[in-house]
Every structure is written in structure tokens, then in C-alpha cells.
C-alpha positions as CSV (number, residue, x, y, z in Angstrom):
1,M,-0.2,0.0,0.0
2,K,1.0,3.6,-0.9
3,K,2.4,5.7,2.0
4,V,0.8,8.9,2.3
5,K,1.5,12.0,4.7
6,I,-0.9,14.9,4.7
7,W,-0.1,18.3,5.8
8,M,-3.3,20.5,6.4
9,N,-3.5,24.2,7.3
10,G,-0.2,24.3,9.2
11,R,0.2,20.9,10.6
12,I,0.5,17.3,9.6
13,V,-2.5,15.4,10.3
14,G,-3.5,11.6,9.8
15,G,-5.7,10.5,7.1
16,K,-8.7,10.3,9.2
17,L,-8.3,14.0,10.2
18,A,-7.7,15.4,6.7
19,K,-11.1,16.5,6.0
20,I,-13.0,19.4,4.1
21,S,-16.1,20.7,5.1
22,V,-18.9,20.2,2.6
23,S,-19.3,24.1,2.6
24,D,-15.9,24.6,1.3
25,R,-15.9,26.2,-2.1
26,G,-13.2,24.0,-3.7
27,F,-15.6,21.1,-3.1
28,L,-18.8,23.0,-3.9
29,Y,-17.8,24.8,-7.1
30,G,-14.4,23.9,-8.0
31,D,-13.1,27.1,-6.4
32,G,-9.3,26.6,-5.8
33,V,-6.2,26.0,-7.5
34,F,-3.5,23.2,-7.2
35,E,0.2,22.3,-8.4
36,T,1.4,18.7,-8.6
37,M,5.2,17.9,-8.4
38,R,7.7,15.3,-7.8
39,S,10.8,14.8,-5.6
40,Y,13.7,12.6,-6.3
41,A,15.7,11.4,-3.4
42,G,14.1,14.5,-1.2
43,V,14.8,17.2,-4.2
44,V,11.5,18.5,-5.5
45,F,12.0,19.2,-9.2
46,C,11.3,22.7,-10.3
47,L,10.0,23.8,-6.9
48,D,10.4,27.4,-7.4
49,A,8.7,27.3,-10.9
50,H,5.8,25.4,-9.4
51,L,5.2,27.7,-6.6
52,D,5.5,30.6,-8.8
53,R,2.6,29.1,-11.2
54,L,0.7,28.2,-7.7
55,F,0.9,31.9,-7.0
56,R,0.0,33.1,-10.3
57,S,-3.3,31.0,-10.5
58,L,-4.2,32.3,-6.9
59,K,-3.8,35.9,-8.3
60,A,-5.8,35.2,-11.4
61,A,-8.7,33.3,-9.0
62,R,-8.5,36.4,-6.9
63,I,-7.7,34.0,-4.1
64,R,-5.8,35.5,-1.3
65,P,-2.3,33.3,-0.5
66,P,-2.7,31.8,2.9
67,Y,1.1,31.4,3.3
68,P,4.1,33.0,1.8
69,K,6.1,30.7,-0.7
70,V,8.8,30.2,1.7
71,Y,6.2,28.9,4.1
72,L,5.0,26.5,1.9
73,K,8.5,25.2,0.9
74,K,9.3,24.5,4.5
75,A,5.8,22.7,4.7
76,I,6.5,20.5,1.5
77,F,10.2,19.3,2.6
78,K,8.7,18.8,6.3
79,T,6.0,16.4,4.9
80,I,8.3,14.7,2.7
81,K,10.6,14.2,5.7
82,A,7.6,13.2,7.8
83,G,6.8,10.3,5.4
84,G,10.6,9.1,4.9
85,F,10.0,9.2,1.1
86,K,13.0,8.8,-1.2
87,S,10.8,10.0,-4.6
88,A,7.4,11.2,-3.9
89,Y,4.3,12.6,-5.7
90,I,3.6,16.0,-4.2
91,R,0.0,18.1,-4.5
92,V,-0.5,21.5,-3.1
93,T,-4.2,22.7,-3.1
94,I,-5.4,25.8,-2.1
95,T,-9.3,26.6,-2.0
96,R,-11.0,30.1,-1.5
97,G,-12.0,28.3,1.9
98,E,-15.5,27.8,3.5
99,G,-18.6,30.2,3.2
100,K,-22.2,30.5,2.3
101,F,-24.0,28.2,-0.3
102,G,-24.0,30.4,-3.4
103,L,-22.0,32.1,-5.5
104,G,-21.5,35.3,-3.5
105,M,-18.5,36.0,-1.6
106,D,-20.1,36.7,1.9
107,N,-18.6,35.2,5.2
108,I,-15.6,33.3,3.4
109,S,-13.2,31.8,5.8
110,R,-9.4,31.6,5.4
111,P,-8.5,29.8,2.3
112,N,-7.7,25.6,3.1
113,T,-4.3,24.6,2.2
114,V,-3.8,20.8,2.2
115,I,-0.2,19.3,0.9
116,V,-0.7,15.7,0.1
117,V,2.6,13.8,-0.3
118,K,2.8,10.0,-1.3
119,E,5.2,7.5,-2.2
120,L,5.9,7.8,-6.1
121,I,5.1,4.6,-8.1
122,D,6.4,4.9,-11.5
123,Y,4.7,3.8,-14.7
124,P,5.1,0.1,-15.6
125,D,7.8,-0.8,-18.0
126,R,5.4,-1.7,-21.0
127,I,4.3,1.8,-21.1
128,Y,7.8,3.2,-21.7
129,K,8.3,0.4,-24.0
130,R,4.9,0.6,-26.1
131,G,3.6,3.7,-25.3
132,I,-0.2,4.3,-24.8
133,K,-3.0,4.7,-27.4
134,A,-4.4,8.0,-27.4
135,L,-7.8,9.3,-28.9
136,C,-6.4,11.9,-31.4
137,V,-9.5,13.9,-31.5
138,S,-11.6,14.2,-28.3
139,N,-15.3,15.7,-28.2
140,T,-14.2,17.9,-25.5
141,R,-12.6,21.2,-26.4
142,Q,-10.6,23.7,-24.5
143,N,-11.6,27.3,-24.6
144,E,-8.2,29.2,-25.1
145,Y,-10.3,32.5,-24.9
146,S,-11.5,32.0,-21.4
147,P,-9.2,33.6,-18.9
148,V,-10.1,30.5,-16.7
149,T,-7.7,28.6,-18.8
150,S,-4.5,30.5,-17.5
151,I,-5.5,29.2,-13.9
152,K,-4.4,25.5,-12.8
153,S,-7.7,25.0,-11.2
154,V,-9.5,22.0,-9.1
155,N,-12.1,21.8,-11.7
156,Y,-10.9,18.9,-14.2
157,L,-14.3,17.8,-15.6
158,N,-13.2,18.6,-18.9
159,Q,-10.5,16.5,-18.6
160,I,-12.3,13.5,-16.7
161,V,-15.5,13.4,-19.5
162,A,-12.5,13.3,-22.1
163,R,-10.6,10.4,-20.5
164,L,-13.8,8.5,-20.1
165,D,-14.9,8.9,-23.5
166,A,-11.3,7.8,-24.4
167,K,-11.5,4.8,-22.2
168,A,-15.3,3.8,-23.5
169,R,-13.8,3.8,-27.1
170,G,-10.9,1.5,-26.5
171,F,-8.1,4.0,-25.8
172,D,-5.7,4.7,-22.7
173,D,-6.0,8.8,-23.0
174,A,-7.5,11.5,-24.9
175,I,-5.9,14.7,-26.9
176,L,-7.6,17.7,-26.3
177,L,-7.9,20.3,-28.7
178,N,-8.8,24.2,-28.4
179,T,-11.6,25.7,-30.1
180,R,-9.7,26.3,-33.2
181,G,-9.0,22.5,-33.6
182,K,-5.2,23.2,-32.5
183,V,-3.6,20.4,-30.3
184,A,-3.9,21.7,-26.5
185,E,-2.9,18.9,-24.2
186,G,-3.5,15.6,-23.0
187,C,-6.0,14.9,-20.1
188,A,-3.2,15.0,-17.5
189,S,-0.2,15.5,-19.5
190,N,1.8,18.1,-21.6
191,I,2.0,17.2,-25.3
192,F,5.4,17.4,-27.2
193,L,6.5,16.9,-30.9
194,V,9.9,15.5,-31.8
195,K,10.7,16.6,-35.3
196,K,14.2,15.9,-37.0
197,N,15.6,14.8,-33.4
198,T,14.5,18.0,-32.0
199,I,11.8,18.2,-29.4
């Protein structure tokens, strides 16, 4: 079983205590942002770049950062150390917080911050040897004109629907296009093209 450590709003908690209220806006409306990253032998790959993007997402979503970057850095390393992980998957999620039901912004509490660190289990060798079957054209489109596309938000319904559609048609994953028919991304991955030995 994969090992998991969770840091929530300032302290490391057990899995049973790591709970979000049903009035949290991330749960109700997808009103939150996140970043995922990985560590190798305790070193987090591109940590500063990930935190910079997290804070850009917070600014675009108009969510007040609950902690400075340096504090989140320490919290990430503290959680990695607590789990004794050599290599780890790390996800930092920040929601706007708890509030009244509805889209209004009245009486919203402090943003909720959750850092999940778990043992990194790599893809099986067959994936690297054979690759995957990807549905080249998903019916789901990414709206490049919406300012929300610049926010790495917790609302992944577009990608989830596209992945379900791909699976139903016998593929491993889907490739999403934008509204102009240009390649945008995979369901949970970036897409690179290799041309004449150049990425």
C-alpha cells in the first residue's frame, strides 16, 4: 500500500483527520487551485517554478495566498521528511475556503491549504516500451479564449469527461484540442512533438 502524509492548514494530520467541510468552495464549485510535482531523493523538481505558477493561479482566481512561498516550501519538505520518502508525488491544493452556499463571497473563511505527499510509483515498464493508445480527437474542447484557462484550477471535469470517452472507445487517454482545432494537451499531460531529433 502506498504511504501517504498530509499537511493541512499548518500541521501534519492523519488520514482520518484530513477532511474538508461540505461548505468548502473547492468542494462545492471547484473554486481552488493546485500544483503537482515530484521529488527525487528528497529534492523537489522545479519547486520554485511550481510555486510561482501556483501563486499566479491564486492571483488570477483572486484567492488571497494563505501562506508565503517560503513557508509552503518548508511545509513541503517537512511533509516529505515525515513520510521518509525517497521519491514522492506532491500535490499542493488551495481552495478559497468555507462560506455560504451560493456564488456570493460573503462570510468566506480563510483559504484551506492541503499538501498531500505520497510514495511515487512509476509507470510500468510496458508503458515506456510500447507507449499508450491516445484518442487523437476528443469531442471535449479547451476554451483558449477564457481567462480561466490560465488558472490551474481544481475543476478538471473537461479532462475527466474526455478520459472517460477515450476509455469507452478503447483508448488509454485523450488528446484535447482548443476551439480552433489546435492541439492543446492530454487529459493530465503536456504534449511534445519530436521533429528531426528536436523536441
